[in-house]
C-alpha positions in Angstrom: 0.3 15.1 -10.1 2.9 12.6 -9.0 6.2 13.8 -7.7 9.2 13.1 -10.0 12.8 13.2 -9.0 15.0 15.6 -11.0 18.7 15.1 -11.6 19.4 17.7 -8.9 17.4 15.8 -6.2 19.4 13.8 -3.7 18.3 10.2 -4.1 19.2 7.4 -1.8 19.5 3.9 -3.3 17.4 1.3 -1.5 17.1 -2.4 -2.2 13.9 -4.2 -1.1 12.3 -7.6 -1.5 8.5 -7.6 -2.2 6.0 -10.5 -2.6 5.6 -11.6 -6.2 2.0 -10.4 -6.3 3.1 -6.8 -5.6 5.8 -7.0 -8.3 3.2 -8.3 -10.7 0.9 -5.3 -9.9 3.7 -2.9 -10.4 4.7 -4.5 -13.7 1.0 -4.3 -14.9 0.8 -0.6 -14.0 4.0 0.0 -16.0 2.6 -2.0 -19.0 -0.6 -0.1 -18.9 1.3 3.2 -19.1 0.5 4.5 -15.6 4.2 4.8 -15.0 7.2 5.1 -17.3 9.2 2.4 -15.6 9.4 0.3 -12.4 11.6 2.8 -10.7 9.1 5.7 -11.2 6.3 3.4 -10.1 7.9 2.3 -6.9 9.0 5.9 -6.1 5.5 7.3 -6.7 3.7 4.5 -4.9 6.0 4.7 -1.9 5.7 8.5 -1.7 1.9 8.2 -1.9 1.8 5.5 0.8 4.0 7.6 3.1 1.7 10.6 2.7 -1.3 8.5 3.4 0.3 7.0 6.4 1.1 10.5 7.8 -2.5 11.5 7.3 -4.3 8.5 8.7 -1.7 6.7 10.8 -1.0 2.9 10.7 -3.7 0.6 9.6 -4.4 -2.3 12.0 -4.9 -5.4 10.0 -6.2 -7.4 13.0 -9.9 -7.3 13.8 -11.1 -6.0 17.1 -10.8 -8.7 19.8 -13.9 -10.7 20.5 -15.8 -9.9 17.3 -14.5 -12.9 15.3 -15.7 -15.4 17.8 -19.0 -14.0 19.0 -20.4 -12.3 16.0 -20.9 -8.6 15.6 -23.6 -8.4 18.3 -22.0 -10.7 20.8 -24.1 -13.7 19.9 -22.4 -16.8 18.2 -24.9 -17.2 15.4 -25.9 -13.5 14.8 -24.0 -11.2 12.4 -25.2 -7.7 11.6 -23.7 -5.8 8.7 
């Protein structure tokens, strides 16, 4: 069950700039009824992301060094999945 702010909760106002594709995804979720509005969507998604980050730590977007050039087994033309 998503956390919702109540009027008694202390809320900080934050302004962010996000890539257009993220804004489109948020708007689509609101349109599909997953969230009441953009503010609720962003609050819930941010809260969920922070909880996931605390659980698993940061995600390294870069691949391990050496694998992209030499294939998975260390050979240029051999990839094992």
